[in-house]
MARLUM-197369 format. One line per field, with one value per residue (C-alpha): x, y, z. Coordinates in steps of 0.02 Angstrom, whole numbers, plus 32768, in hexadecimal, padded with zeros to 4 digits. Example, Ala and Ser with C-alpha at 12.3 -4.5 7.8 and 13.67 -1.06 7.14 Angstrom:
2
px: (8267; 82AC)
py: (7F1F; 7FCB)
pz: (8186; 8165)
# end
This chain:
109
px: (8000; 8096; 80C1; 8111; 80A8; 8100; 80A6; 80EB; 80E4; 8136; 81A2; 8239; 8279; 8237; 82B4; 830D; 83A5; 83FB; 849B; 84DD; 8438; 83D1; 834D; 8356; 83A6; 8392; 844F; 845D; 8419; 8480; 851F; 84F3; 84D7; 857A; 85D7; 857C; 85A8; 8660; 865B; 860C; 868C; 871E; 86DD; 86BB; 875C; 87D1; 878E; 873A; 87A9; 871B; 874E; 874F; 86C3; 864B; 8679; 8659; 85B2; 8574; 85B6; 855D; 84B1; 8489; 84C2; 8464; 83C4; 83C9; 83F3; 836A; 82EA; 831B; 8318; 8277; 820C; 8251; 82AC; 8236; 819B; 8126; 813B; 80EE; 80EB; 814A; 80DC; 803E; 807A; 80A8; 7FFF; 7FA9; 800A; 7FE5; 7F32; 7EEC; 7E9A; 7E27; 7D89; 7D66; 7CD7; 7CC6; 7C34; 7C2B; 7C0B; 7B84; 7AD1; 7A51; 79E7; 792C; 78A9; 7839; 778B)
py: (8000; 8071; 8079; 810F; 814E; 81A4; 821A; 8264; 8322; 834F; 83CB; 83B0; 8434; 840F; 8481; 843E; 84A5; 852A; 853E; 85EC; 8635; 85CA; 8558; 849C; 8460; 8504; 8515; 8480; 84D5; 856F; 8506; 84AA; 854F; 8595; 84FE; 8513; 85CD; 85A8; 8526; 85A1; 8625; 85AE; 856E; 861C; 8669; 85D6; 8576; 85FC; 868B; 8706; 87A4; 878D; 8806; 87BA; 8709; 873D; 878F; 86F9; 867F; 86DA; 86C6; 8616; 8643; 86E7; 869B; 8607; 8671; 86ED; 8661; 8614; 86B8; 86FB; 865E; 85DD; 862A; 8644; 8614; 8582; 84E2; 84F2; 85B1; 85C2; 8545; 8596; 8643; 860C; 85B5; 8655; 86BB; 8640; 8607; 8699; 869D; 8607; 860E; 86BD; 8735; 87AF; 8825; 885D; 87AE; 8786; 8797; 87E7; 8766; 8777; 8709; 86B4; 86FE)
pz: (8000; 8014; 7F59; 7F07; 7E77; 7DE5; 7D71; 7CD0; 7CD7; 7C32; 7C8F; 7C1E; 7BA9; 7AFA; 7AA5; 7A0C; 7A3C; 79D7; 7974; 794A; 7982; 790A; 7956; 7940; 789F; 7841; 7838; 77C2; 7724; 774F; 7759; 76B7; 765C; 76A1; 765A; 75B4; 75B2; 75D0; 7545; 74CB; 74FC; 74E1; 743A; 73F6; 7435; 741E; 7388; 7320; 735F; 737A; 73D8; 7495; 74C0; 7442; 747C; 7530; 7505; 74A2; 7523; 75B1; 7560; 75A3; 7653; 765A; 7616; 768E; 7726; 76F9; 76E6; 778D; 77EB; 779D; 7793; 780D; 78A2; 7934; 78D0; 78F1; 788A; 77DC; 77E1; 773C; 76E0; 7724; 76F2; 7641; 7631; 7669; 75E8; 755B; 757E; 75E1; 768C; 7671; 76D9; 7715; 772A; 769A; 76B6; 7600; 75C1; 7641; 760A; 767D; 76D6; 76C6; 7712; 7693; 768C)
# end
């Protein structure tokens, strides 16, 4: 009769952690785009001998785009925020009240 009863309280921290200020695994696409940017820079500058400033500008494009996407649409946002926002931009608001399209209700006589 003197048994110890254990109850789960879910009191643990559910954080996915952060790396370089980015939540969870958001640093992975940023690292991949940085590697891609360095590769583009080296190919343009070394193989095709494009001027250094143009090689740097073209090489920075993947990194800047990926970092912008992560910071604007992923960091600190709920899961699925980016997909929901793009769906809203493409398909519109979906079900909503639009007073101009509503007909006046009249009781039948």
